[in-house]
N, C-alpha and C positions, 0 to 999 in steps of 0.2 A: 504494500500500500504506500509506504514511504517513497519507494522508487517511482511509483506512478505519479505521485504528487510532485516530485522533483522533475520528472519529465514534462509534466504539464506546465510547471513554472518556467522551465527552460524554453519550451515552445512559445509561451506567451511573451517572454522576454525577447526572444529572437524576432517574433512577429512585430512587436512594437518598437524594436530597436531601429527599424528602418522608417519609422513614422516621422513625417515632416508636417508640422502644423501649418495651416493657412493663417497668416497674421489676422488678429481679431479686431484691429482698429483701422479705420480709414477705408479707402477704396482700393481693392486688390483684384487683379485679374490673374487667374491660375490657368495654366495650360496643362491639362492632363494628357499625357502621351506615353508611348512605349517604343522601344527601338524597332519592334516588328512592324510598326505602321509605315515606316519609310518616309513619312512626311512630318513637317513641323509647321508651326505658325510663323511665317517669314517676317511678319510685321509686328510681332508682340513687343519688341523693344522700341518700336517707333511710336507706340501709343503714349499719349500725354495725360498728365493729371491722375495717374493710377500706378500703383506698385505692381510689379510682376513677380510671379512665382511659377516655376516649372516643376511638375510632379511626374516622375517616372513610375507609372502604375505597376510595372513589372518588379520594381523594388519596394514599392510602397502600397501594398494591397489594402492596408487599413484605410488610407484616404480614398482609394478607389471605391471600397465598399461604403464608407461613410457618406460619400457624395454621389453615390449611385451612378458611377461612370460605366457606361456600357459600350461606348464606341470612342475610338481615339483618332485624331485629336479632338478634345473637347475643351472649350474655353468657358470658364465660369467666372462671373464677376461677383465679388463679395463686397458688401458694405457693412462695416463693423462686424464681420464674421458671419453675416447672413447672406445666403445666395439671393441675388436680385436679377440676374440674367444668365442665360446659358446659350452657347452656340456649339452645335455638334457637327461632326463630319458626316458625310453621306455614307452609303453602304460600301463605297469604294475607298473609304478612309481618306477622303479629301474634304477639307474644310472649305466650303464655298463662300462663307461669309467674308466680306471684304473688310479691309482696314477702316474704310469710311463708315461702314455699318456699325462696327464695334466702337469706333471713336464717338459716333453720334449717340450710341447708347450710354457710353461713359459720361458724355456731356449732359445728356438728359437726366441721368441719375444725380449728377452734381447740381444741376439747376433745381431739381425737385427737393434737394436738401435745404434750400434756402427758404 
């Protein structure tokens, strides 16, 4: 029984060791992706007025499950830790959302905060 408890503790520790939290303050856009997708969001670092986080779901399954990521790449905008917008890739794992569309959503969220 003791060995079983130790094994469970080890597995939980390993599982959460790769966990990367999404910052809980301000406006943050997270790109959830994985190496097998072969595509990334080319304009993520060109977005303004928002912090960026990249999450590799192959190494961080806890965040994948917590944020219900089912396709990559997926962009999720968080405001103070709460999801406020999501953009998902199509079935071919291609994100068709443009930089302009994402930036407009960021600007809209910021304006609504006033």
